[in-house]
C-alpha positions in Angstrom: 0.0 0.0 0.0 1.3 3.4 -1.0 0.3 6.7 0.7 0.4 10.0 -1.1 -1.4 13.4 -0.8 -3.8 12.0 -3.4 -4.8 9.2 -1.0 -3.4 5.7 -0.7 -3.1 3.0 -3.3 -4.1 -0.5 -2.2 -2.9 -3.4 -4.4 -4.8 -6.7 -4.7 -3.8 -9.6 -6.8 -6.8 -12.0 -7.4 -5.3 -13.8 -10.4 -4.8 -17.0 -8.4 -8.4 -17.4 -7.3 -11.3 -19.1 -9.0 -14.7 -17.4 -9.3 -16.5 -16.0 -7.4 -13.6 -15.4 -5.0 -12.1 -12.5 -7.0 -15.4 -10.6 -7.0 -15.9 -11.2 -3.2 -12.3 -10.0 -2.4 -12.6 -6.9 -4.6 -16.0 -5.9 -3.2 -14.7 -6.4 0.3 -11.6 -4.3 -0.4 -13.5 -1.3 -1.9 -15.5 -1.0 1.3 -12.3 -0.1 3.1 -11.3 2.7 0.6 -11.2 6.3 1.8 -12.5 9.2 -0.4 -9.2 9.7 -2.3 -7.9 6.1 -2.2 -7.7 3.7 -5.1 -7.7 0.0 -5.4 -5.5 -1.5 -8.1 -6.4 -5.1 -8.9 -4.4 -7.7 -11.0 -6.8 -10.2 -12.5 -6.6 -13.1 -15.0 -9.7 -11.9 -16.9 -11.8 -8.8 -17.5 -14.3 -8.9 -14.6 -17.3 -7.6 -16.5 -19.9 -8.9 -14.0 -18.2 -6.8 -11.3 -18.8 -3.4 -13.1 -22.6 -3.2 -12.2 -21.8 -3.9 -8.5 -19.1 -1.2 -8.5 -21.4 1.4 -10.1 -24.3 0.6 -7.8 -22.0 1.1 -4.8 -20.7 4.5 -6.0 -17.3 3.4 -7.5 -15.7 4.3 -10.9 -13.3 1.9 -12.6 -10.7 1.8 -15.3 -9.6 -1.4 -17.0 -6.4 -2.1 -18.8 -5.4 -5.2 -20.7 -1.7 -6.0 -20.0 -1.5 -9.2 -22.0 -2.9 -12.7 -22.4 -4.9 -13.4 -19.3 -3.6 -10.3 -17.5 -5.8 -7.3 -16.6 -5.3 -4.3 -14.3 -8.4 -2.8 -12.8 -8.2 0.5 -11.0 -11.2 1.4 -8.7 -11.9 4.6 -6.9 -14.9 6.4 -5.4 -16.9 8.1 -8.1 -16.7 11.9 -8.2 
């Protein structure tokens, strides 16, 4: 975890877990984020089913494909 004036960055690697554990871990982690914090998730696939849950809970996300079976998801509270 990194702390800056912009808030802290929490890193979570769920690439070794089978569904639904990644979603459970991510949804649990976002509940612990402060207003300026962000959660950076390493995942083995694009977690499309997660997006509606994040939006409903007031979180914005950005997804980046890093390679074959490698995705980086950044989540923060919506503005």
